[in-house]
N, C-alpha and C positions, 0 to 999 in steps of 0.2 A: 617643638624640635629641643633638640636638647640644648644644653650650653655649648658644646665643641660646635653643632653647627651652625649657631648664631653669631660665630668668631668671625667675621672678615679677613679674607684669604687663608682661612684653615681647607683642609681639603672635604668636608663635609660641607662647608658652605658654597665653596666653588660645583659639587658635584650637585646639590641643589639647584645652583642658577644654569648650569650647563644644561639638567634636562629639562628644565622650562622653557629656557630661549636659546639653544644650539651652540654649537662653538665659534660658529661667524661673528653673533652678537655678540657674547662673552668678551672675544679677542678685541674688537672695535671698544668695547666699554671699557674694557681694561679689569676684566674679571679673571681672574688665574688662581690659586693657590699657590701659598708661599711652604717652603718646607718647617715643621714643628723646630728643627734644631737652627735654622736658618738667624744670623744675627746682622743686625746693623749696627755700624761704627757710625755713628753721627758727631764729627771734629767741628765744637765752635769756636773759631778764635774771637778775642772779646776786647775791645780797650773803651770804656770810658759809655757802659752801654746798661746803666741802670737802670735808666728808663723804660726800658723793652724785656733786658733780660728775663725779668721772670714771668712773663706772658709768652714769652717765645721758649722757654724751659716747659713751660707747661701745653704750647701749642705740640713740641715735639713729642713730649711723655702722650699725648691723646692719639697719637698715629699706632694703631693697632698693628704694630709688629714689634718683635723679639728686637729690642736694639740696647746701648749702652749710647751714654752720653758722655764726650770727652769736652769738656771745658776747659778755655785755656787762656786765664788770664795775662794781657800782655802788658804789665806794669800799668793800670787802672790806678786814676786819682780823684776819681769823682764819686766814692763810694758803693764801687760795684763789689771792691773785695768783701765787705760786708756782708754784702749780700750773698757771695758765693761761700762765705764761712758758712754762714746760715743756713745755706742748700748742703753742707758736709755734716753739719747739727744734726740734721732731718733725715741723715739717708737712711734707707729702709733697704727689705732684704728682695725688694720688688725684682724678678727675674726679667719683666720684662722692660724695664727703664734702669739700668744698671747708671752707675754715677762714677764719673774718674772726674776729680779738678786739679789742673795744673795751675803752674804761678811763674810768671819773670817778673823778677825783680826789678827791669826797666823795660821802657816801650822797644821792643826790638823790629815792632812789625809783623803785617798777617802772615807773610811767606814765612816766618819765624816760630810763628805760635801754629801754624799749622801742622810744621813738620814736627813739634813737641808732641800737637797729640796724635799723629798719623803713627810715631814711634809707639803709642800707647795702643792701638787700634789693635782689636782681636776679633775682630767682626769678620764675614763672610765679604760683606760690602762694605765700601767705607767713601758716606758723602760729605760733602763741605755744606754748612750751613751759617749762613751772617748770623749774627746777634742783633739785628737792627728791623726788624721784622717785615724788611723787604720781600722777601721770599716767604711762600707757606709750605710749613713744612708736611700738612695733608696730601699735598702731592707726591710725596717716596714712594707710595705703591707704585704710581701709575708710571715712575721713572725709573724705577727696579724692574716692569717687566721684560725691559731686552735682556736684561741679563739674566733675570733669572729664567727665563724661558732661553737660554744657551745661544742668543743670534748675537750681542754685545762684550765685548771687553771693557769698554768705557761709556756712559752716558754722560751728553750736555744738557742741560734745562734752557732752551732759548728763550728769551725775553721778544727776539722778535720775529718768531714762528707760530702762526697758527694765530686765535682769535684770542686767549684768555685774555682778562681784562686788563688794563697798563692805566699806570698813574700815569697822568702827562705831565711830564717836568721840560729840562733845559735841551733846547735843539742840539746845542753847541756840543753837547755832552755827548748825545745821541751819534750825531756828527764824526765824532773823536771815535766813539765806540766803533762805528762804521770802519772810519779809516783802519785802527789796531788789527781789527779780523780781518779787511781787505788783507792788506799786508803780512800779517801770519797765514791768511791763507796761499799767498803767493809763496811762500818760502817752506810752508807742509806741504803742499796740494791736497789740502783736503779744501772742504767746503762748507766750512761752520757760516752760521749766520750771527753768534754770539761767543766769540771766543775769550769776551770778559766776564762772562756770567758766574756767579758763585756756585750751582748748582752742576759739581762734577762728580760725577759718582762713579767707584773705581772696582773691579775683584780687588781683592784683595792682593793676589799674586801679581796682578800687574803692579800696584802700587810699591809693594816691596821692593821690587827688581828698580823704579824709579826712584826710589826713597835714599839711597845714599848719593844719589847724583847732585840732589836739591840744592839750591844754592842763596837764590834769593830771598831777601826778608820780609819785603814791601811787596805792594802789586802787581810787581815782574815777577811771580809765580805764575800768573797766567798765561803770560806767554811760555814761558822759559816750560810747566806741564804739558803746554801743548803741543812745542816741538816736540818733547820726549817720548809723546806719544805717538805723535806721528811716524817718527823716526824706527819705532817699532812692529810698525803695520800692524797695529792694533784693530779688532773692529771696532769703529766709535759709531752712535747714535746718537741722535741729537730729537729731542722732543719739544715741546713747543711750552711753558709754564707762565701762569701769572707773575704780573710784577708791581708791588707798592712802594716806587722810588719814593726817596724821603732826598729834601731839599737841605741844602747845608748849614741852612739856620735849624734844622733839627739834627744835627751831625754827620752827616755826610763828610768821608773823609778823603777821597780820594781828591788830586786835582792835579794839574797840569803838570808838575814835573814828574810824577807818576808816569803820566801818559809817555814824556820823553823817555824816563829809565824803559817803559814797554816796549820803544821803540827799539833801543840800544838790545834788549833782551832778542827779539824777533830776531836780528840778524845773526845776534851771539849765537843762541840756542838753535839755528838754522843748521849748525856747522855739526857740532860734537857736544856732549854734555858737558 
């Protein structure tokens, strides 16, 4: 095989597997071709993640897709900024892994960091990636498939759909997630299983339309963006993902106050942007 045929998700790679296994098997296995000019924007909000940041960046870079990494530090105080400065100094001309780094002088929240990242995104599709290793970037190609095959405008990765490995943690945290997802579905008329998931993928045109209306600075981003997607009657898909959840002792940040704010956002954005 020549080099191009061995590149995962290239057209020669797909054609080889298509001839071997047939269209039905390839579709079920998530085997398809990604256009050579496709660019994935990976927006990574960061706050005090020095212990996991570099490992996460390496995991994202290893995904065999042309992409840009947009890292947004949200006022970290634990040495994360020094790591980001080091990354900047090592910046290369690798077109498969472009790098942008943005800084907030003070902590403003995940939603604010995402807006900063979205404003700089130039890719055909934008995906949200947390910096804490709870979500596995190697699943990007499978999550992209409904968009790149023309079926979806938005894809959510669900922690509660399917049989992928999940770390077992807090029952009441799970129940809170289910309550928020159910209430969100009641107001949006969607049937999502995981509204609060990190993994949300958007066609760039979709996000460009919604971005000027985004207001929530913290975790209220999740119900806000979901309500605004639902109101626009977009094609939404959900795919199962793995989840390596971390306990509060390892730095988990969301708390009950964020749940209360999410309730307010569900009702507030059900009616208008």
